[in-house]
N, C-alpha and C positions, 0 to 999 in steps of 0.2 A: 328636539331629537333626543337629548339626554333624558328628559322626563319620560319619553316613550320607552327607552331602554330600561329605565328603572322600574316602570310598571310591568314590563315584560318579565323582568327578573323576579319581582315579587310574586307574580302569578305562577311562575314556574316553581318557586319555593313552596307556595301553598299547595300546588298539585303534587309535589314530591313528598309531602308529609305522609307517613305510614298510616294505614287505616287498620292495622292489626291490633293485637292485645299485648299487654305487658304481664307476664306471669312471674310472680315472686314466690319462691319457695322459702317460707319462714322457718320451717323445721325440716332439717335434712335427715334422711334415714341413716341409721348406724352403718358404717362401712363394714359389712359382714365379710367381705372378701379378704380383709386384712386381720381378721380375728382368728386366733388359734383356739378352737373349742376346748374347754377344760373338762368336759364330760360331767360337770357338776350342775346340780339343779337347786334352784332357790324357790321357796314359797313365800310370797309377800302377803302378810295378813292385813286385814283392815286396821287402820291406825286408830288409836284412842284420841278423841278430840277434846282438848282442854281449852279451846279458844273461847274468848268471852262472849261472842255473838253466835253461839251454837244454835243451829236449827237443822231439821232434816235435809232440806235442799242444799244448804251450804256445807253440811257435813259430807254428804255424798260427793258433792262437787270437789271439795278439797281433797278427799281421799282419792278421787279419780285422777286429779292432776298430779298428786304426789306419786301414786302407783305407776302412772304412765312414765314419769320422769325416772323412777327407780328401775323400771324394766329396761329403759334405754341405757341407763348407766351400767347395770349388771351385764347387759348384752355387749357393751363396749369392751368388757374384759373376758368375754367368752362364757359367762355364767348364764345359763338359760333359766327362765322363770316360768312357773306354772300359770296357766290362764287364770286371770282374776275372777272371771265368771264361775269357773269350776271351783275355785277356793271358796267363794261366797256360798255357792250351792252346797258344798260339803259342810260348811260351818252351820248353815241353816238346818240341814238334815240332821246333824248331830246335836242341835239345840245349844250350840256354843254361842251363837249370836241370835238376836231376835229380829224379826221383820220390822221395818220402820213403823208399820201401822200398830204394832204392839208396844214398841219402845216409846214412841212419841204419841202419847195418849190423844185420841180424837174425841175430845169432850166439848160441849157447847161453850164453856167458859174459855178454854184455850183457843177454840176457833174464833171466838169474838175478839180476843186479845190479839190474835195473829192478824185478823182483818184490820183492826185499828192500827197496829204497828206498820202494816204495809200500805195504809191509806195515804200517808204523806201529810196528814193534818196535824201531827204532833211534832214537838221538838225532839232533837236527838237524845236529850236526857230522858224524856218521857218514853221514847221508843226503847231505850236501854232498860228502863224499869219494867216495861211490858214484857220484853224478852226474858228478863230475869224472873218475873213472875211465871211465865210459861214454863221455863226450865225447872223452877222449883215445883210446880204442880206435876210436871212429868216425872220428876224424881220420886215424889211422894206416891204417885199412882203406880209407878213401877215397883217400888218397895212393897206396897200393899199387895200387888199381884204376886210377888215372889213369896210373901209370907203366907198368902192363901194357898199357893201351890205347894209350898213346903209342908203346910199343915195337912193337906190332903194327900201328900205323897206323890203328887203328879210330877212326871218328868217331861211335860210338854213344853217347858220354857227353861231358859238358862237361869240357873240358880247360883252361879259363881261369876266373879269378875275376872280373875286371873286364871291362866292356864297352868295346869300341873305339868310336871316333866313327863308323866305317862301320856297325857293328851298331846303334848308336843311331839313325842315319839310316834304316837299313832298317826298324827297328821303327816309327819315325815315319811312314814311307811306307806301311807295311802298314795302319796304323790311321788314316791321314790326320790325324795329330796335329800340334800346334804345339809342345808341350812334353812331355818325358819326365821324370817325377818318380821319383826314387830316394831312398833314405834308410837310416838305421841306427837300430835299436832299441838304445839304449845302456843304459838302466836301466828296469826294471820291478820295483819293489820294493814288497812289502807287509810290514808289521810294526807295531811299536809306537813311538810318539814318546816316547822316554825322557825327555828333558829338556824337559818341558812343565810350567811353573809357573803356568799359568792356572787359577784355581779353578773357572771355568765349564767348563773342559774336563775336568779330572780329578776334581773334587769337593773339598769343603772339607777333610775329614780327610787325603786324600792330598796336597793342597796344603800343609797345615800341616807334616806330617811330612817331605815331600820338601824343602821349603825350609829347615826347621830342621836336618835332617840334613846338607844341603849346606853350610849356614853353619857349623855346629859341627865337622863331620868332613871336609868337602871331598868330592872324588870318590874313591869306594872302588874297589878293584881288581876286585871282582866284585859281582854282585847280592846274594849271600849276606851279604857284609860290610855292604852298605847296609841289609839287613833287620836285622842285629844292631845297627847304629847307631840305627835308628828304634825298635827295641824298648827299647833302653837309654834313649832320650829319653822314650818313653811310660811306662816303669817309674818313672823318676825323677820325672816330673811327677805321675803317679798317686800315688806315695808321699807327695809333698809335699801334695797335696790331701787324702789320707787322714789325714795327720798333723795337719792343721789342722782336720779335721772329726772330732770325737770320737764322735759318736752317729749316724752313717749309714754303711752301711745297718743296722747292729745297734746298738740303744740299750742303755745300761747298765741292769742290773737291781738293784733293792734289795729285800732280804728282811729283815724285822724279826721277831726271835724273842724272845718273853717267856714265862717260866714261873715258877710259885711265887708267893711273896709279893712284892708290888711294892717293899717296903722292903728286902728282903734279896737278892732275885734280880734281877740287872741285865737290862736289855733289850739284846739283841745285834742289831746291824744288819749284814747281809752284802751287800756291794756287788760285783757282777760287772762288771768293766770290759772292754769289747770294743774298746778303742782300738787296740791292737796288731793285732787281727784286721781291723778296718776299714782300717787302714793297708795291711796286706798285700793285702786285696781290691782297694783302689784301685790299688795298684801293679800287680797282675796285670791289672786292667781296662785300665790305660794301655798295658801291653805288648801286650795282646790287640788294642786298637784300632790300635796301630802295625802289628801283623802283618796285620790285615785291610786297612788302608789301603795297605800295600806290595803286597799281592796284588790290590788293586783299583786304580782310577784309571788304567787302561791306555787310552791314547788310540790307536786304530788310525790308521795313516797309509798313504797310497799315493803313491809317487813314480814319475814317468814322465819320461824324458829321451829326446828324439828329435832327430835331425838330418835335414834334408831338403835334397836337392840337385835343382835343376831345370836340365835341359839343353835346348838348342834341338834340336827334332826333325829339323831339316834338316841342320845342320852338326855336331851333337853337342857344341857348345860349351857350357860351363858358364855359365849366365846369372845364377844366384842360388843361395846356400847360407846356411843359418842353423840355429841350434839352440835348443831350448827345454827347460827342466826345470820341472816343476810338482809341487808337494807339496800333497796334500789331506788334511785332518784334519776330524773333525766339529766344528761350530761350538760345540756345548755337549754336556753329558752326555745331553741329551734328543734330540739329533740322530740320524739314521740312522747306525749303526755298521757297516753291511755293506760289506765290501771291494769287492764287485762294483760298487757304486754309486760308491764313492770313486775307483776306477781309471777308471771311465767318465767321471767329471767331469774327472779329470786329463788323460785323452786328449783330450777335447773342448776343454779350455782350451789345451793345448799345440798341437794341430793348428790350432785357430782363430787363435791368435796368429801361428803360422808362415805360414799362408796369407794372413793380413791383411798381414803384412810383405812377402810375395812380391808381392801385388797392388799395394801401395803403391809398391814399388820398380820393378817391371817393367811392370805393367799399370795405371798410375795412373788412366787414364780410366774404369776400372770402378768407381771409388770415387764417381763423381758421383751414383750412385743408391744411397743407404744402405739396406742390408738388415738388419733387426733380427730377432732370434730370436723366433719366435712364443711367446707366454706359455703356460706349462703350466697347465692348469686341470683341474677336476673336474666331471664331469657325472653327474647322477643320472638313472637310467632305470628 
């Protein structure tokens, strides 16, 4: 009878499971109902990209992420921004910037090196060399185009790198802006946090072998040497444990053989000792654990470094400049390890602190109405 009741309860629980969807809002809109409009307008220019692995796709992607974050942060303080598409269209029409197909030369050599770099058949060092060669060729070809245009007196392409005060004022007048925001993308790095000795980040076994290897052997020349150091530590510890433990995992065997008359034929006891084999097994287990811990315990990291310069849109005078670098790693081994989310958090933190610093320095009256980030929640429907 009890079994029947239990089965009935289980069936009812399974039938009561919701069949809807879980909606998670990962980015909340800026709470505009709590913003006091300042009546001031900001123009965000495309940022200069000084990151090591610059490419057309990554350049536009990084600029898009940073510009979107900056628009949200300025809106948080009541500063409206011009549409990014309109800004780019104006800069192209005025020949202040060049289209991607002109700046990033589309030549057979560059196309071949791009395809090889994206094929996945080369090491990271070789891919870096290919990207360096592509960037160098693009710079040479761009410089030659500018020299040819300057010699012919053509105004069809941008012949300068920096903007003059007159050009800044012209942009501000066109968009009716108060501030022109420019900046540099200095660092956009993804990788692994190597020197992380937090057990909640890397796990217990990697923490043990990482810390013991660094204490006993110090910093090795390469990752392969560190692997050998850790396997040596694991093998020695495993051998010590196996030497102290005689009967695990294999216990000794005793066989007693007796034949003939009990007075004249002795009883022979044969003992098979597995102590040496157990010691060897424990040593290999320790070395194997060290090998697995070395290949595991990798903590992803995202590093963003941005500099922002704000100019007065009427005079072109620099009114504020500052820089921020943010590193984001997962809080624990159970946290989200996806690089896309780590880099998004780093961008939001860097741009948020920079805009807050600008407002506090130049537009302090906008801080009288504190604006908090709306909490991110989950809704079931």
